[in-house]
C-alpha positions as a Markdown table, in Angstrom:
| # | Residue | x | y | z |
|---|---|---|---|---|
| 1 | Met | -42.3 | -32.8 | -47.0 |
| 2 | Thr | -41.6 | -31.5 | -43.5 |
| 3 | Asp | -41.6 | -33.9 | -40.6 |
| 4 | Glu | -44.1 | -32.8 | -38.0 |
| 5 | Pro | -43.1 | -33.2 | -34.3 |
| 6 | Ile | -44.7 | -36.1 | -32.5 |
| 7 | Val | -47.3 | -35.0 | -29.9 |
| 8 | Val | -47.5 | -37.2 | -26.8 |
| 9 | His | -50.9 | -36.8 | -25.3 |
| 10 | Pro | -51.7 | -37.5 | -21.6 |
| 11 | Glu | -52.0 | -41.1 | -20.6 |
| 12 | Ser | -55.4 | -42.5 | -19.6 |
| 13 | Ile | -54.6 | -44.1 | -16.3 |
| 14 | Gly | -56.1 | -43.8 | -12.9 |
| 15 | His | -59.8 | -43.3 | -12.0 |
| 16 | Val | -61.2 | -40.3 | -10.2 |
| 17 | Asp | -63.8 | -41.5 | -7.7 |
| 18 | Gly | -64.6 | -38.2 | -5.9 |
| 19 | Ser | -63.2 | -34.9 | -4.7 |
| 20 | Val | -61.3 | -33.4 | -1.8 |
| 21 | Glu | -62.7 | -30.2 | -0.3 |
| 22 | Ile | -60.0 | -27.7 | 0.8 |
| 23 | Arg | -61.1 | -24.9 | 3.1 |
| 24 | Gly | -59.1 | -21.8 | 3.9 |
| 25 | Met | -59.9 | -18.9 | 6.3 |
| 26 | Glu | -63.4 | -17.8 | 7.0 |
| 27 | Gly | -64.9 | -16.3 | 3.9 |
| 28 | Asp | -62.6 | -18.1 | 1.5 |
| 29 | Pro | -64.4 | -20.1 | -1.1 |
| 30 | Pro | -63.9 | -23.9 | -0.8 |
| 31 | Ile | -61.6 | -25.5 | -3.4 |
| 32 | Phe | -62.3 | -29.0 | -4.8 |
| 33 | Leu | -59.5 | -31.2 | -6.0 |
| 34 | Pro | -59.8 | -34.6 | -7.6 |
| 35 | Arg | -59.5 | -37.7 | -5.5 |
| 36 | Tyr | -58.3 | -40.9 | -7.2 |
| 37 | Asp | -58.9 | -44.6 | -6.5 |
| 38 | Pro | -55.4 | -45.9 | -5.7 |
| 39 | Lys | -56.3 | -49.4 | -7.0 |
| 40 | Ser | -56.9 | -47.9 | -10.5 |
| 41 | Phe | -53.1 | -47.2 | -11.0 |
| 42 | Pro | -50.5 | -49.7 | -12.2 |
| 43 | Glu | -48.3 | -51.1 | -9.4 |
| 44 | Gly | -45.4 | -48.8 | -10.4 |
| 45 | Asp | -47.5 | -45.8 | -9.7 |
| 46 | Arg | -49.5 | -47.2 | -6.9 |
| 47 | Val | -46.5 | -47.8 | -4.6 |
| 48 | Arg | -45.7 | -44.1 | -4.8 |
| 49 | Ile | -49.1 | -43.0 | -3.4 |
| 50 | Pro | -48.6 | -41.9 | 0.2 |
| 51 | Asp | -50.8 | -44.0 | 2.5 |
| 52 | Ser | -50.4 | -41.7 | 5.5 |
| 53 | Ser | -49.4 | -38.1 | 6.4 |
| 54 | Gly | -48.6 | -36.3 | 9.6 |
| 55 | Tyr | -48.4 | -32.9 | 8.0 |
| 56 | Lys | -49.7 | -30.0 | 10.3 |
| 57 | Asp | -50.9 | -26.9 | 8.5 |
| 58 | Ala | -50.2 | -23.9 | 10.6 |
| 59 | Gly | -50.8 | -21.1 | 8.0 |
| 60 | His | -53.4 | -22.3 | 5.6 |
| 61 | Leu | -50.7 | -23.4 | 3.2 |
| 62 | Ile | -52.7 | -26.3 | 1.9 |
| 63 | Tyr | -55.4 | -23.9 | 0.7 |
| 64 | Glu | -52.8 | -21.6 | -0.9 |
| 65 | Val | -51.3 | -24.6 | -2.8 |
| 66 | Ala | -54.8 | -25.9 | -3.7 |
| 67 | Ala | -55.7 | -22.4 | -5.1 |
| 68 | Asp | -52.7 | -22.5 | -7.4 |
| 69 | Phe | -53.5 | -26.0 | -8.5 |
| 70 | Asp | -57.1 | -24.9 | -9.3 |
| 71 | Arg | -56.0 | -22.0 | -11.5 |
| 72 | Gly | -53.3 | -24.0 | -13.3 |
| 73 | Arg | -50.2 | -22.3 | -11.7 |
| 74 | Val | -47.1 | -23.8 | -10.2 |
| 75 | Pro | -46.6 | -22.9 | -6.6 |
| 76 | Met | -43.1 | -22.1 | -5.5 |
| 77 | Leu | -42.5 | -22.9 | -1.8 |
| 78 | Trp | -39.8 | -20.7 | -0.2 |
| 79 | Gly | -38.2 | -21.5 | 3.1 |
| 80 | Pro | -35.1 | -22.8 | 4.9 |
| 81 | Ser | -34.4 | -26.5 | 5.0 |
| 82 | Gly | -36.5 | -28.6 | 7.3 |
| 83 | Val | -39.6 | -26.4 | 7.5 |
| 84 | Gly | -41.8 | -29.0 | 5.6 |
| 85 | Lys | -41.8 | -27.8 | 2.0 |
| 86 | Thr | -41.4 | -31.2 | 0.5 |
| 87 | Tyr | -43.7 | -32.7 | 3.2 |
| 88 | Leu | -46.4 | -30.3 | 2.2 |
| 89 | Ala | -46.1 | -31.4 | -1.4 |
| 90 | Arg | -46.3 | -35.0 | -0.4 |
| 91 | His | -49.4 | -34.2 | 1.8 |
| 92 | Met | -51.1 | -32.9 | -1.3 |
| 93 | Ala | -50.5 | -36.2 | -3.0 |
| 94 | Tyr | -51.9 | -38.0 | 0.1 |
| 95 | Leu | -55.1 | -35.9 | 0.0 |
| 96 | Met | -55.7 | -36.7 | -3.7 |
| 97 | Arg | -54.4 | -40.2 | -3.4 |
| 98 | Leu | -52.0 | -39.6 | -6.3 |
| 99 | Pro | -48.5 | -40.9 | -7.0 |
| 100 | Phe | -45.8 | -38.6 | -5.5 |
| 101 | Asp | -42.5 | -37.9 | -7.3 |
| 102 | Arg | -39.7 | -35.8 | -5.8 |
| 103 | Ile | -37.3 | -34.5 | -8.5 |
| 104 | Pro | -34.2 | -33.0 | -6.8 |
| 105 | Leu | -32.2 | -30.3 | -8.7 |
| 106 | Gly | -28.9 | -28.8 | -7.8 |
| 107 | Glu | -25.7 | -27.4 | -9.1 |
| 108 | Thr | -24.7 | -30.8 | -10.6 |
| 109 | Ser | -28.0 | -31.2 | -12.4 |
| 110 | Glu | -28.0 | -31.5 | -16.2 |
| 111 | Arg | -30.6 | -30.9 | -18.9 |
| 112 | Glu | -31.0 | -34.7 | -19.2 |
| 113 | Asp | -32.5 | -34.7 | -15.7 |
| 114 | Val | -35.4 | -32.7 | -17.2 |
| 115 | Thr | -35.8 | -34.5 | -20.6 |
| 116 | Gly | -34.0 | -37.8 | -20.6 |
| 117 | His | -30.9 | -39.3 | -22.2 |
| 118 | Tyr | -29.6 | -41.7 | -24.8 |
| 119 | Glu | -28.3 | -45.1 | -23.6 |
| 120 | Leu | -26.4 | -47.8 | -25.4 |
| 121 | Arg | -27.8 | -51.3 | -24.9 |
| 122 | Gln | -26.8 | -54.7 | -26.1 |
| 123 | Thr | -29.5 | -56.5 | -28.1 |
| 124 | Arg | -29.6 | -59.5 | -30.4 |
| 125 | Arg | -28.8 | -57.2 | -33.3 |
| 126 | Gly | -25.7 | -55.8 | -31.5 |
| 127 | Thr | -25.3 | -52.4 | -29.7 |
| 128 | Glu | -28.3 | -50.1 | -30.1 |
| 129 | Thr | -29.2 | -46.6 | -28.9 |
| 130 | Phe | -32.3 | -46.1 | -26.8 |
| 131 | Trp | -33.9 | -43.0 | -25.4 |
| 132 | Val | -34.5 | -43.2 | -21.6 |
| 133 | Gln | -37.1 | -40.7 | -20.5 |
| 134 | Ser | -36.5 | -38.7 | -17.3 |
| 135 | Arg | -38.7 | -39.2 | -14.3 |
| 136 | Leu | -40.0 | -35.6 | -14.8 |
| 137 | Ala | -40.9 | -36.2 | -18.4 |
| 138 | Arg | -42.6 | -39.5 | -17.6 |
| 139 | Ala | -44.7 | -38.0 | -14.7 |
| 140 | Phe | -45.6 | -35.0 | -16.9 |
| 141 | Thr | -48.2 | -36.9 | -18.9 |
| 142 | Arg | -49.7 | -38.9 | -16.0 |
| 143 | Pro | -51.8 | -37.9 | -12.9 |
| 144 | Gly | -49.7 | -37.2 | -9.9 |
| 145 | Val | -48.0 | -34.6 | -7.7 |
| 146 | Val | -44.4 | -33.7 | -8.8 |
| 147 | Cys | -42.2 | -31.8 | -6.4 |
| 148 | Ile | -39.2 | -30.2 | -8.1 |
| 149 | Asp | -36.9 | -29.6 | -5.1 |
| 150 | Glu | -34.5 | -26.6 | -5.0 |
| 151 | Trp | -35.5 | -25.1 | -8.3 |
| 152 | Asn | -33.3 | -22.1 | -7.8 |
| 153 | Ala | -30.2 | -24.3 | -7.2 |
| 154 | Ala | -30.1 | -25.7 | -10.7 |
| 155 | Pro | -27.8 | -24.3 | -13.4 |
| 156 | Ala | -29.3 | -21.8 | -15.8 |
| 157 | Ala | -29.1 | -24.2 | -18.7 |
| 158 | Val | -31.2 | -26.8 | -16.8 |
| 159 | Leu | -33.9 | -24.2 | -15.9 |
| 160 | His | -34.0 | -23.0 | -19.5 |
| 161 | Val | -35.0 | -26.5 | -20.6 |
| 162 | Ala | -37.5 | -26.9 | -17.7 |
| 163 | Arg | -39.1 | -23.4 | -18.1 |
| 164 | Pro | -41.8 | -24.5 | -20.6 |
| 165 | Ile | -43.5 | -26.6 | -17.9 |
| 166 | Leu | -44.3 | -23.3 | -16.2 |
| 167 | Asp | -46.0 | -21.8 | -19.2 |
| 168 | Asp | -49.8 | -21.7 | -19.8 |
| 169 | Ser | -49.3 | -24.0 | -22.7 |
| 170 | His | -48.5 | -26.8 | -20.3 |
| 171 | Gln | -46.1 | -28.5 | -22.7 |
| 172 | Leu | -42.6 | -30.0 | -22.5 |
| 173 | Pro | -40.6 | -30.2 | -25.8 |
| 174 | Ile | -38.0 | -32.9 | -25.9 |
| 175 | Asp | -35.6 | -31.3 | -28.4 |
| 176 | Ala | -32.8 | -33.7 | -27.3 |
| 177 | Trp | -34.7 | -36.7 | -28.6 |
| 178 | Asp | -36.8 | -36.0 | -31.8 |
| 179 | Gly | -38.5 | -32.7 | -31.0 |
| 180 | Arg | -41.6 | -34.4 | -29.7 |
| 181 | Val | -43.9 | -32.4 | -27.4 |
| 182 | Leu | -45.3 | -33.8 | -24.2 |
| 183 | Ile | -48.8 | -32.5 | -23.2 |
| 184 | Lys | -49.3 | -32.2 | -19.4 |
| 185 | His | -52.0 | -34.3 | -17.8 |
| 186 | Asp | -54.7 | -32.1 | -16.4 |
| 187 | Asn | -54.2 | -33.7 | -13.0 |
| 188 | Cys | -50.4 | -33.6 | -13.0 |
| 189 | Phe | -49.8 | -31.1 | -10.3 |
| 190 | Leu | -46.3 | -29.5 | -10.2 |
| 191 | Ile | -44.8 | -27.9 | -7.1 |
| 192 | Ala | -41.4 | -26.2 | -6.9 |
| 193 | Thr | -39.4 | -25.5 | -3.8 |
| 194 | Gly | -36.4 | -23.3 | -3.0 |
| 195 | Asn | -34.1 | -22.2 | -0.2 |
| 196 | Pro | -34.0 | -18.4 | 0.2 |
| 197 | Asp | -30.9 | -17.0 | -1.5 |
| 198 | Trp | -31.0 | -14.0 | 0.8 |
| 199 | Met | -30.3 | -16.1 | 3.9 |
| 200 | Pro | -26.6 | -16.5 | 4.9 |
| 201 | Gln | -26.9 | -20.3 | 5.1 |
| 202 | Tyr | -27.5 | -20.4 | 1.4 |
| 203 | Ala | -24.7 | -18.1 | 0.3 |
| 204 | Gly | -23.9 | -18.9 | -3.3 |
| 205 | Leu | -27.4 | -19.5 | -4.5 |
| 206 | Met | -28.3 | -17.2 | -7.4 |
| 207 | Pro | -31.6 | -15.1 | -7.2 |
| 208 | Leu | -34.4 | -16.6 | -9.2 |
| 209 | Ser | -34.5 | -15.2 | -12.7 |
| 210 | Glu | -37.3 | -12.9 | -13.6 |
| 211 | Ala | -38.3 | -15.3 | -16.4 |
| 212 | Asp | -38.9 | -18.0 | -13.8 |
| 213 | Ser | -40.1 | -15.8 | -11.0 |
| 214 | Asp | -42.9 | -14.2 | -13.1 |
| 215 | Arg | -44.2 | -17.7 | -14.1 |
| 216 | Leu | -44.3 | -19.1 | -10.6 |
| 217 | Ser | -46.8 | -18.4 | -7.7 |
| 218 | His | -44.8 | -17.7 | -4.5 |
| 219 | Ile | -45.6 | -19.0 | -1.1 |
| 220 | Asp | -43.6 | -18.4 | 2.1 |
| 221 | Val | -43.1 | -21.5 | 4.3 |
| 222 | Thr | -41.6 | -20.6 | 7.7 |
| 223 | Trp | -41.0 | -22.3 | 11.0 |
| 224 | Ser | -44.1 | -23.8 | 12.7 |
| 225 | Pro | -45.6 | -22.3 | 15.9 |
| 226 | Asp | -44.5 | -23.9 | 19.1 |
| 227 | Glu | -47.8 | -25.6 | 19.7 |
| 228 | Val | -47.8 | -27.2 | 16.3 |
| 229 | Glu | -44.3 | -28.5 | 16.8 |
| 230 | Ala | -45.3 | -29.8 | 20.2 |
| 231 | Thr | -48.1 | -31.8 | 18.5 |
| 232 | Ile | -45.7 | -33.1 | 15.9 |
| 233 | Leu | -43.2 | -34.2 | 18.6 |
| 234 | Met | -46.0 | -36.0 | 20.5 |
| 235 | Glu | -47.1 | -37.9 | 17.4 |
| 236 | His | -43.4 | -38.6 | 16.4 |
| 237 | Ala | -42.8 | -40.1 | 19.9 |
| 238 | Thr | -45.7 | -42.5 | 19.3 |
| 239 | Arg | -44.6 | -43.4 | 15.8 |
| 240 | Lys | -41.0 | -44.0 | 16.9 |
| 241 | Asn | -41.8 | -45.5 | 20.3 |
| 242 | Leu | -39.5 | -43.0 | 22.1 |
| 243 | Asp | -40.0 | -44.5 | 25.6 |
| 244 | Arg | -37.1 | -42.7 | 27.3 |
| 245 | Val | -37.8 | -39.1 | 26.2 |
| 246 | Thr | -39.6 | -37.1 | 28.8 |
| 247 | Ala | -42.2 | -34.3 | 28.1 |
| 248 | Trp | -39.8 | -31.9 | 29.9 |
| 249 | Glu | -37.0 | -32.8 | 27.5 |
| 250 | Ala | -39.4 | -32.2 | 24.6 |
| 251 | Thr | -40.4 | -28.9 | 26.0 |
| 252 | Leu | -36.8 | -27.8 | 26.4 |
| 253 | Ala | -36.0 | -29.0 | 22.9 |
| 254 | Ile | -38.7 | -26.6 | 21.5 |
| 255 | Arg | -37.3 | -23.8 | 23.7 |
| 256 | Thr | -33.8 | -24.5 | 22.4 |
| 257 | Trp | -35.0 | -24.3 | 18.8 |
| 258 | Val | -36.7 | -21.0 | 19.6 |
| 259 | Asp | -33.3 | -19.8 | 20.8 |
| 260 | Leu | -31.5 | -21.1 | 17.8 |
| 261 | Arg | -34.0 | -19.4 | 15.4 |
| 262 | Ala | -33.6 | -16.1 | 17.2 |
| 263 | Ala | -29.8 | -16.4 | 16.7 |
| 264 | Ile | -30.3 | -17.3 | 13.0 |
| 265 | Lys | -32.4 | -14.2 | 12.6 |
| 266 | Asp | -30.5 | -11.8 | 14.7 |
| 267 | Arg | -26.9 | -12.9 | 14.3 |
| 268 | Gly | -26.9 | -15.0 | 11.1 |
| 269 | Leu | -26.0 | -18.3 | 12.9 |
| 270 | Pro | -25.2 | -20.5 | 9.9 |
| 271 | Ile | -27.5 | -23.4 | 10.6 |
| 272 | Thr | -31.1 | -24.4 | 9.6 |
| 273 | Ala | -33.2 | -25.0 | 12.7 |
| 274 | Gly | -36.3 | -26.5 | 11.0 |
| 275 | Thr | -38.8 | -29.0 | 12.4 |
| 276 | Arg | -36.8 | -31.9 | 10.7 |
| 277 | Ser | -33.7 | -31.1 | 12.8 |
| 278 | Leu | -35.8 | -30.7 | 15.9 |
| 279 | Leu | -37.3 | -34.2 | 15.4 |
| 280 | Asn | -33.8 | -35.6 | 14.8 |
| 281 | Phe | -32.7 | -34.0 | 18.1 |
| 282 | Val | -35.6 | -35.4 | 20.1 |
| 283 | Glu | -35.0 | -38.9 | 18.6 |
| 284 | Cys | -31.4 | -38.7 | 19.6 |
| 285 | Leu | -32.5 | -38.0 | 23.2 |
| 286 | Gln | -33.7 | -41.5 | 23.3 |
| 287 | Tyr | -30.0 | -42.6 | 23.3 |
| 288 | His | -27.9 | -39.6 | 24.2 |
| 289 | Ser | -27.6 | -36.8 | 26.7 |
| 290 | Pro | -28.8 | -33.4 | 25.4 |
| 291 | Arg | -25.2 | -32.4 | 24.5 |
| 292 | Gly | -24.7 | -35.7 | 22.7 |
| 293 | Ala | -27.9 | -35.3 | 20.9 |
| 294 | Met | -27.0 | -31.8 | 19.7 |
| 295 | Ala | -23.7 | -33.1 | 18.5 |
| 296 | Lys | -25.5 | -35.8 | 16.4 |
| 297 | Val | -27.4 | -33.0 | 14.7 |
| 298 | Tyr | -24.9 | -30.1 | 14.3 |
| 299 | Gln | -21.4 | -31.2 | 14.9 |
| 300 | Arg | -20.7 | -30.8 | 11.2 |
| 301 | Met | -20.3 | -27.1 | 11.9 |
| 302 | Asp | -17.3 | -24.9 | 12.4 |
| 303 | Pro | -16.1 | -25.5 | 16.0 |
| 304 | Arg | -16.8 | -21.9 | 17.0 |
| 305 | Asp | -20.3 | -21.9 | 15.7 |
| 306 | Phe | -20.9 | -25.4 | 17.2 |
| 307 | Ser | -19.8 | -24.1 | 20.6 |
| 308 | Glu | -22.4 | -21.4 | 20.4 |
| 309 | Val | -25.1 | -24.0 | 19.5 |
| 310 | Gln | -24.1 | -26.2 | 22.5 |
| 311 | Gly | -24.4 | -23.1 | 24.7 |
| 312 | Phe | -28.1 | -23.0 | 24.0 |
| 313 | Val | -28.3 | -26.6 | 25.3 |
| 314 | Asp | -26.3 | -25.7 | 28.4 |
| 315 | His | -28.7 | -22.8 | 29.1 |
| 316 | His | -31.5 | -25.1 | 30.1 |
| 317 | Asp | -31.9 | -27.5 | 33.1 |
| 318 | Trp | -32.7 | -30.8 | 31.4 |
| 319 | Ser | -32.8 | -32.7 | 34.7 |
| 320 | Leu | -35.5 | -30.7 | 36.4 |
| 321 | His | -38.3 | -33.2 | 35.7 |
| 322 | Cys | -38.2 | -36.8 | 34.6 |
| 323 | Thr | -42.0 | -37.5 | 34.4 |
| 324 | Pro | -44.2 | -37.8 | 32.5 |
| 325 | Leu | -42.8 | -39.5 | 29.4 |
| 326 | Leu | -43.7 | -37.8 | 26.1 |
| 327 | Leu | -45.0 | -41.1 | 24.9 |
| 328 | Asp | -47.6 | -41.1 | 27.6 |
| 329 | Cys | -48.9 | -37.7 | 26.8 |
| 330 | Lys | -52.3 | -37.6 | 25.0 |
| 331 | Ser | -52.9 | -33.8 | 24.9 |
| 332 | Leu | -50.8 | -30.6 | 24.9 |
| 333 | Asp | -51.1 | -30.0 | 28.6 |
| 334 | Trp | -47.5 | -31.2 | 29.1 |
| 335 | Phe | -46.4 | -28.3 | 26.9 |
| 336 | Ser | -48.9 | -25.5 | 27.7 |
| 337 | Ser | -48.5 | -26.0 | 31.5 |
| 338 | Ala | -44.7 | -26.5 | 31.5 |
| 339 | Pro | -43.1 | -24.4 | 34.2 |
| 340 | Ala | -40.6 | -21.7 | 33.5 |
| 341 | Glu | -37.0 | -22.4 | 34.4 |
| 342 | Pro | -35.2 | -20.6 | 37.2 |
| 343 | Gln | -33.4 | -17.5 | 35.9 |
| 344 | Asp | -30.4 | -17.9 | 38.2 |
| 345 | Asp | -27.9 | -20.7 | 38.2 |
| 346 | Pro | -29.8 | -23.8 | 39.3 |
| 347 | Gly | -26.7 | -25.5 | 40.7 |
| 348 | Asp | -27.3 | -29.1 | 41.6 |
| 349 | Pro | -30.8 | -29.9 | 40.5 |
| 350 | Val | -33.2 | -31.4 | 43.0 |
| 351 | Cys | -35.2 | -34.2 | 41.5 |
| 352 | Glu | -39.0 | -33.8 | 41.9 |
| 353 | Cys | -39.8 | -37.2 | 40.5 |
| 354 | Asp | -41.8 | -39.7 | 42.6 |
| 355 | Val | -40.5 | -42.8 | 40.8 |
| 356 | Asp | -38.2 | -45.6 | 41.8 |
| 357 | Glu | -35.9 | -45.4 | 38.7 |
| 358 | Cys | -35.1 | -41.8 | 38.0 |
| 359 | Arg | -33.2 | -40.7 | 34.9 |
| 360 | Cys | -32.3 | -37.3 | 36.2 |
| 361 | Asp | -28.7 | -38.3 | 36.9 |
| 362 | Asp | -28.4 | -39.6 | 33.3 |
| 363 | Ala | -28.8 | -36.2 | 31.8 |
């Protein structure tokens, strides 16, 4: 008699109470994704459901991801660090009110990170062996959004074990346990992310294998437009109560990041200048001078490259205006109407602020 493998069917948890309509560009058909009642999940799942999201979609990326979900494919989000790949995945969980799991992979990942591992435990009967399921395996049979970060950074042996989750069969065999087969929940939505191996910042990453590449649906995620990042900065200032950062400083921060990105593209400057690092820089302006804030973000670099980065800070006149505060801005007028800077050496800046306590000398 041959032992048949155990088949683990999807778990019956969570209750769908509606749908989310996702719209793309004009002429694109709407996509409807399930929307869950958060209260219908056990507490361990409920605490992982995002209750807010500040994601700004600048390129109809939500629609592209939703289209892949609707046709049962796994989207692969390509882009440098800090452009919002994981944040987009989390936003999809927010829209559908589903638990969100982020599974990081990397060069030190092992096959057990995909399937699980054996563990020795002391019981009343002595030392016993127990199987501990991985987070990915547990999430596979339940409704949720699972973001597998840096898929292309994992060793080939790990990806070989994980590859079945990309197949149309939607199964995950656990050969390391007892050969059981996990069946994916219909509303378990998988998203993979990766840093581009062709960018100099990610030298050492291997190109994605054809076996994986052919199974994934590829989406390019790039830096957000200036106006979108201005909106993000304005909301971030409110959320973090940045009551010492001026709108002018935020404007120059965006201009500095435009300069950095041009240097990355044209000269291969070995940094990632994503929205995440921009937010970090503006936060640091609450406490530090522009040079000090840039040091908090990038001083991990080679001194010669860091000197070039600081040069982009020195290129701007940060003390030209000290009002209004970014926190007081309710629209994008502060950004769209920001004046151009003098092209020649401004010398000693003349303060144009009509306030009793001016911060211009602190810059």
